[in-house]
C-alpha angles and dihedrals in degrees: 000000000000098000130197133275109254090213104043101020091231131127116279096235099147139062128216111209095194093055094029089224139124113244140179129240092266091052089055089062095043120106095243092064098034111129093012124128103259126178138168114269093254092049092045090048091052091048090049090048090052089053090049092049090053091050090047091051090050091049093048096046093041097045105116096165096095090046089049092050091050091046091052091047091050090048090051091050090053091047090052091048091048090047091052091048092049093048091049091047094048091046089051091047093053091045089054090049091050091049092048093047090050091049091047092048091052091047094051093044089048090053091050091048092048092051091046090054091049091052091043091053091048091048091049093052093045092046090051091052091047091050090055090047090048092053091049092050092047090053090051091049092054092047094049092048088051091052092047091053098045122100092205103108092187093058091049094049093047093053114113104233093187091068090053097055118122091220112090112179091188093061120058094189110117128192100223131089093274088083088081089070093054096056094052133225140238112300096232092174091059092045091049091047091051091050096046094045091050093048091048090053091050091049089052090051091048092051092052092040094056088068104090118197120226114245110280120238093231122183132176121242106233089193088070097043119117116241094256094054120094114203119202121240091253089053091234103105130055120191131184114242129191087211118076113243090214094227115184112263112260132170091239095052118109120237090215133050096287136118135186129216120252090229119085126204123206103151145011132030122305138167139182136176132230135192118211132201116260092238137043133041125292145163126205127184147093132301139183118255088241095061112134115260099205137041131038091289088066093069110108112253092022093088141043091254099069141051124194152168110227141190115205126166090350092305126112126215141148124239142186129169090357091303106130121197120187116221114248090224121031119231118247097190131076098217122086139177124217114203121191124193099181097182094048091045094235130138114183132187122205133189109225098222131121101304106022108243129203109228102184144336123212113207120199142120111270113218103175139039114281134221129195107249136196133195120190141186119176087338144091135219128197124198107224100185 
């Protein structure tokens, strides 16, 4: 509705921008609107819409709230992931402490038991000798009493007194309390040393174990992947494929279904997690950069340049340099953690169950840079961190 001017009784067909008011044709000529920017209502409306569109564009382009919300959500996701990693690491640490304390307890108790048996054996032998000595002395006492009571002077005078003496130079067993010293006692110093040394070692492990690595940004090196391995676009998953991927031939490429990580480790402590398929055969571990790329000796675990946890025919084991060790308890989960302490020369594998369980630790002296390495057959493995 256009409306009428209350002063001139004419239609309000114009708009004065300075006074932000609708006016009629007579108002346009009046002195109070002279020199003002005046437009028809339609023109003024379009101009106002253009101003509004510019403001809208500025609001849309300058609106950082959605970006901020997404940033906060991403931050919260990272916090949750870090929290889960920390809880798993601390749980693993305490499990290790518990295992080491149990092992130390058994070792110290075993040492006490061993020493007790040694003392018991010595006491038994000494007691046996003393019993023989006691019987001999008792026989002599009876004989001497008999001589003392006889009236036969000839018998008394013919008795050999030297055979009846208490002193026996050929037998060092004595019948007083000093015999306790000859049979020995528990070596409390050795027991205490064993305990203190073990506890000191555990404290050292705890100190190093408290340091929790941030999740590694692990990626697979497609240039090393065997032709029957398919690597995902994010370089996190490797899958066995019956169809050759026709990768270009490169000196660093494996002949078999193996692939190395891009990242190389030559110092410090590092860990990453993997999730395996429920079926198929696989090997996961670490290998030197100089591992062969062709021939049977290039298979991880079949040489002295690689260490791995493997699943073959539904059975898990660990292997290095063709030495295969079956795990005492088979894993039931499909997520594993690989922890490398390069300086200490330790490579450990954990099953990420509830609780986290250490499967095996290789101990050696690393002499070259290490890569993470995977081998697959009818299986897939994804690096989770």
